[in-house]
C-alpha positions as CSV (number, residue, x, y, z in Angstrom):
1,X,0.6,-61.0,-35.7
2,X,2.5,-59.2,-33.0
3,X,2.3,-60.2,-29.5
4,X,3.2,-58.1,-26.6
5,X,4.0,-59.5,-23.2
6,X,3.5,-57.3,-20.2
7,X,6.2,-57.5,-17.7
8,X,4.8,-57.1,-14.2
9,X,7.8,-55.1,-13.1
10,X,7.4,-52.6,-16.0
11,X,3.6,-52.2,-15.5
12,X,4.1,-51.6,-11.8
13,X,6.6,-48.8,-12.4
14,X,4.4,-47.0,-15.0
15,X,1.5,-46.1,-12.7
16,X,4.1,-44.9,-10.1
17,X,5.9,-42.7,-12.7
18,X,2.6,-41.4,-14.0
19,X,1.5,-40.5,-10.4
20,X,4.8,-38.8,-9.9
21,X,4.5,-36.8,-13.1
22,X,0.9,-35.8,-12.2
23,X,2.2,-34.7,-8.8
24,X,5.0,-32.6,-10.3
25,X,2.4,-31.0,-12.6
26,X,0.1,-30.2,-9.7
27,X,3.0,-28.7,-7.7
28,X,4.0,-26.4,-10.6
29,X,0.3,-25.4,-11.1
30,X,0.1,-24.7,-7.4
31,X,3.2,-22.5,-7.5
32,X,1.9,-20.5,-10.5
33,X,-1.5,-19.9,-8.8
34,X,0.3,-18.9,-5.6
35,X,2.4,-16.4,-7.5
36,X,-0.7,-14.9,-9.2
37,X,-2.4,-14.7,-5.8
38,X,0.6,-12.9,-4.3
39,X,0.5,-10.4,-7.2
40,X,-3.2,-9.8,-6.9
41,X,-2.8,-9.1,-3.1
42,X,-0.1,-6.6,-3.9
43,X,-2.3,-5.0,-6.5
44,X,-5.2,-4.9,-4.0
45,X,-2.9,-3.2,-1.4
46,X,-1.8,-0.5,-3.9
47,X,-5.4,0.1,-5.0
48,X,-6.6,0.4,-1.4
49,X,-3.8,2.9,-0.7
50,X,-4.8,4.9,-3.8
51,X,-8.5,4.7,-2.8
52,X,-7.7,6.0,0.7
53,X,-5.7,8.9,-0.7
54,X,-8.6,9.8,-3.1
55,X,-11.0,9.7,-0.2
56,X,-8.8,11.9,1.9
57,X,-8.4,14.4,-1.0
58,X,-12.2,14.4,-1.5
59,X,-12.8,15.1,2.2
60,X,-10.3,18.0,1.9
61,X,-12.3,19.5,-1.0
62,X,-15.6,19.1,0.9
63,X,-14.3,20.6,4.1
64,X,-14.4,24.3,5.1
65,X,-11.7,26.4,3.5
66,X,-8.2,25.9,4.6
67,X,-5.0,28.0,4.4
68,X,-2.0,26.6,2.6
69,X,1.3,27.0,4.4
70,X,4.9,25.7,4.6
71,X,6.6,24.3,7.6
72,X,9.6,26.4,8.5
73,X,10.7,24.8,11.8
74,X,9.6,22.3,14.4
75,X,9.7,23.8,17.9
76,X,8.5,21.0,20.0
77,X,7.0,17.6,19.3
78,X,3.6,19.2,18.7
79,X,4.3,22.8,17.8
80,X,5.6,24.1,14.4
81,X,6.4,27.4,12.9
82,X,4.4,27.7,9.6
83,X,4.5,30.4,7.0
84,X,1.1,30.9,5.4
85,X,0.9,31.7,1.7
86,X,-0.7,35.0,2.5
87,X,2.3,36.2,4.4
88,X,2.3,35.8,8.2
89,X,4.1,33.2,10.2
90,X,2.3,31.2,12.9
91,X,3.2,28.9,15.7
92,X,0.7,26.1,15.2
93,X,-0.3,22.7,16.6
94,X,-0.9,19.5,14.7
95,X,-3.8,17.1,14.3
96,X,-3.3,13.9,16.4
97,X,-3.9,11.6,13.4
98,X,-1.1,13.3,11.4
99,X,2.3,11.6,11.1
100,X,4.6,14.3,12.6
101,X,7.7,12.6,11.1
102,X,6.5,13.8,7.7
103,X,6.3,17.4,8.8
104,X,9.9,18.6,7.9
105,X,11.0,22.1,6.9
106,X,9.7,22.8,3.4
107,X,6.7,20.6,3.6
108,X,3.4,22.1,2.3
109,X,0.5,21.8,4.8
110,X,-3.1,22.8,5.1
111,X,-4.1,24.9,8.1
112,X,-7.6,25.1,9.5
113,X,-9.1,28.5,8.9
114,X,-10.1,29.2,12.5
115,X,-7.7,27.3,14.7
116,X,-4.6,27.3,12.4
117,X,-4.1,23.6,13.2
118,X,-2.1,21.6,10.7
119,X,-4.8,19.4,9.1
120,X,-2.9,17.6,6.3
């Protein structure tokens, strides 16, 4: 018959080591979940951006006809010279919501049929 004696010093360390090991496991699990959450937020951000672009494109299709043109030169902060695809060149304004930094020479734009304002 085998008898085991329990040393009080050893039995006191085991629960402590077990608690530390459990703590380490939980920390690793937390880091993994945090990384997955970060990835999901990034995916959500890109999907939201894609959705907004699709909505914008859909609105463009539903709106009244527009003329396609190309920016030739920026005259002032709000005025541009645009060459329409059907030939003539126009000095046009720009919608307020539009990012004017993106309107560089060579950029294709959509002009409103009646006011010839750069819409997108």
